[in-house]
N, C-alpha and C positions, 0 to 999 in steps of 0.2 A: 572487415568493416562492410556494412550493408551499402549497396548502391543507392543512389537517389531514388530510383524506381522502387526498389525494395522498401525504402523508408516511406515512400508515398503509399504503397500498398498496405504497409503495417499501420500507418495513420488512418487509412480508410477502414481497415478491419476494426481498429480501436473505436473509431467513430460509430460504425455500425453496431458494435457491441454496446457502447454507451446508450445509443438510441434504443436498442432492443431492451436494455435494462430499464430505461425510463418508461417505455411503453408498457412493459410487463408490470412494473410497479404501479403505474397509474391504473391499469386494468384491475390488479388485485385490490388496490385501495377502493375501487368502486364497488367491489363485491361485499355483501354483508359478511361479518365475521362468522356467522352461523354456518357458512358454507365451507366445510373442512376439505373438500375436494374440488378439483377443477378439471373439466374435460379439455384436453389439448389435442389439436389436430395438426399433424405434420404433413405438409404437402410438398411434392417435388414433381419433376417432369414425368416420373414413372408411376405416379399415383399418390395416394394419401392414406394415412393411418391415424386413428384416434386412440388416445389413452386417457385414463382417469388418473390424475396424480394428486397426492396430498398437497395441500397448500404449502406445507413446510418445504417440500421438494422444490416448489417454484420460488420460495424465498431463497433457497440455496442457489438456484439457477440465476437469480438476480445478482447474488454475490459473485458468482463465477463471471457473469457478463461484465460486472463492474470492474473486476480484476483484469479481464481482457481489455476493457476500455481504457484502463490505466497502463496498458502495455505489459502487463504481467502475465506469467504462466500460472494459472490458478491450480490449487491442489485441494483435495477433499480429505479431511482427516476426522476421526471420531472426536467429538467435543467433550468427552468425559475424561480424557487423559490429561494428566498434569505433567508439566515439564520442569526440569531443573533450570537454574539460571544459565547454565552452560548450554543446555539444549535450546533454550530461547535465544541465546546469543547466536548459535549456529543458524537457527531459523531466520533471524533478522539480519544476519551478516554483520554483527557488531561484537564488541568484546563483552565478556561476562561482567566486567566492572560497569560497563555502560548500562547493562540490563539492571544491575543492582541499583544504579542511580535512578533509572526510570521508576523502579519500584519505590525507592525511598522518596522520590519526588511526587508520588501518588499518580503517576501517569500510566502505570501498569499494575493492576491488582494482583495480589498473591496471597497465599496462606503459608503460615509457618508450620513446619513439621520439625519439632525440636529447634535447632538453630538453622535449619535449612529452609529456603524459600521454594515454594512450588507455585507455578503459574499454569492456569488452565490453558489448554490449546486454543480454545475459542477466544480467550482474552489476548493471547499472543498474536493470533491471526487478525483480530480486530485492530490491534495497534499497528500491525504490518500494513493492513489495508489503508488505514488512515494516513500513515506515513507515506505510503505509495501515492495516495491521492494528493497529499500536500506537495510531494516532489513533482508529480505529473503536472499539477497546476502551475508550479513555479516554472517548469520547462515550457509549458504552453505560453505563459506570460512572457518569458524570455524570447521565445520564437516569434511572438507577435511583435515585440519590440524590434527584432531584427528585420522583420519584413514580412 
């Protein structure tokens, strides 16, 4: 179990990640959509470097920062792959039957291949992010109530 100091540091890192995600999103929102690339400058005590990145890469960066802000360890997977309900269950940490219920309730889109359900990786990760955000918010609300 993490010490109180470690928990504080983790909360500070999460807060910094959420703040960075918000600032980056606000900056990207201020740019015209006709700009497909953005120059990024990274600076540290040992100097700075600049890169030109596609806007889509910065969109993914925001998603990673949001995951870090929710206290999660983000992962990057190709978005074209489809998963079985069992694979989605492993990713979400739930039972296969629960995934089927999410699909049947319309909370997780899928396509049918014969009598099998296939869920796109990006849809499964979207659901996971939203679920993590809901849980993180509930935890923040409970922590605020405690003190």
